[in-house]
N, C-alpha and C positions, 0 to 999 in steps of 0.2 A: 751588742743587742741587750736589752733586758733579760731575766727569767721569766715576768709574765709574757713577753712577745715568744719567747719559748716556747711556754705553755700553752701559750693559743692554737699555736701551728701544732705542737706534737698531738693535741685532744682532734683537732680537726682530720688528723691522720689516720686516723684509731677508730675501728667499727663501735658506734653508737658514741662518740666524742663532741659530736655535738651535742646532745642532752646533756651531756658533764659541762660544757664550757658554759650552756645557757644557764645550768645552776650557777657556777662560778660568778656570773656576770654577773645576775640576780641579787648574788652576797656583795659583790661588790659595789654594786653600784647602789646598795640596801647603805651599806657602809658610810661609801661619799656622800651621798644623799644628806644621812645625819649628822653630817660632822661638816659644814659648808665654812670655815674657818675663813671670813670678810678680811680683804683689804680695805679697810674703809677710808677713800679717797675724797674728804669732801672740800672742793673746790670756792664754795662760796656759798650764800645764803641758806638751801638745802641742807648743808654741814647739819645746822640745827636738829630738822627732823631725822634727819638719819642719827645723831650723838641720843638724841630720847627716845631712840629705837631699843637702847641699854638701859634705859629704865624699867624701874621696878614696874611700873605701870603696864609697860609691853615687853619685859623680858623677854628677850629673843634670843640668849644662853637658853633656852626650852627647845629651842629648833634647832640646837647644837651651831649655833651663827656666834662664834666672836668672834669680837675685833683685835686684828693682832699687826701692831707696828709695823713687823717684817713682811715684805715681800715674799721671801721666802720659805715661810711658814704660813703661805694661805691658799686655798682655793679658789675664792672668787673676788673682784676687784668691784668693790660699790662705788660709781661713780657718782658726785650729788651735788651739782650747780655749774654755773659758765666755764667752761673750758677755754685761756686765751690760747691763740699760736706762742705766746713766750712759755705757757705752762706746759705747752701739746711735749716735747720731745722728754720730760719729766715725768710725765704719766706715761708713757710710752715707756720710757728706760723700766718705770716699776712694774710695769706688765711682762714685759720683757725675763725678768728677773724674780716670778714668779714660778713655781714647778707645774708641768704638767701630769693630768689637765687642768686649764682654768678656763673659769667665765667672768664674764663681764654681763652688772646691772646698769642700767642708766636711768638713772631717777630723776625726774624733775622733765620739764619742757627745756631748757637751758640745756642740760647736757643731751636732752633726746634730737634737740632740732637748734638747737642756739637761740632760740628763746624772742625775748623782744630784742634783745640787744643784738642778735645778728645785724639786724637793715640798721642800724645807724651805726652802726663797728666796724673799723677794717679787721678789729684786731682779735676776734670770738671766734669758735671753731663754730661749722654749722653742725653739729651732730658726732655722737663720740666715736661714730658708726663712719666715719671720714677715716678715721688711722686706727679701731681696733674692732674685731669682732665682737659686737654687742650682743649677748643671749636675751637679755629681757630686758622693756622697755617699761618707765613706769611713768605715764603721763600725771603732769599736776603742776601747779602753780602756785606755795610747794604741794609736793602731795603727804598724803598723812601716813602716818610711821603702820597704820595697818593696811597700807597701799606695799609697802616697803615687805610688810611680813607676807601677803600674799604674793608676791614675783617670789620671793625666798622661796615658796613652798611649790610655785611654777618652775621655777629651778631645779627643783628635785623631783619633779616628773621628767623634765628635761636630761639632769642625770641619768634616770633609771632606763633610758634607751641607750646608754653607749654600750660598748664592749672593749674587754680587753684586747679583743683580737682587730688591728685597725684597718680601717675601712667598714668595718659590720656594724650593725645600728637596729634595733630594734623599733616598731611604730609603737606611737601612744596616741590614744583621741584628745584632741582640744579641746577646751574647754571653757565656754563664757557663761557667767553665770546669768539665766535670762527673767522674765517675770516670779516665775514659779519655781524657780532655785531657791533650796533655801539657804544657799552663799550669797543671795543678792542684798539681804539688810547685812551682813554683817559687812560685806567687799562696798558696797556704794548707798550710805544714807538715804540718798534719795530715791534711788530704785524700792528700800523698804516701805519707805512713805507712800510711794504710788500703788507697791503690790497692795498697802492698806486700806488704803483709800479704794483701792478697784471693789476688793471682799466687800469693803460695806456698800458699793454702789454707787458711788462719786463717780462721775467721768474725767 
């Protein structure tokens, strides 16, 4: 049993220990959320969008998301592209080599649902969640790098709900950008344009 597990159990047994545990969780979750090292798993054309995220225009380094070639050094696997039945065991093996806690981001329609290739091919997996526990889904064909950035930020909020105590979680509110949200124009250009037309009185 890890020292962290013993610490969580010990804190819950002492008077006022839950307050200390909450503070320790906040510190640990902040540290984990700010340094989500990524295992880039580009299996098809969406890998181009995943690669461009590391370029200076988008600069994922400022989010603490560094691509690492070794699964033993990473926190989150970013799946980008079509997954075939032949590739599925290799992806699963790499996921199992990642240390806990670990997360999965499914990027692109083919990774999320099998995309257009699922219906005409016997060899395509219908979504990564058939064999991996996906935490964040990013739709699009292909999804923009900004969508992956937003997915990492949403994953960061999910990380903040975890605890070092097994089985204990914290609640968080789900946020979807609507037309009045300041995030609408940054996450979806079409929504931003619709918002501008509405303010000008154009239906």
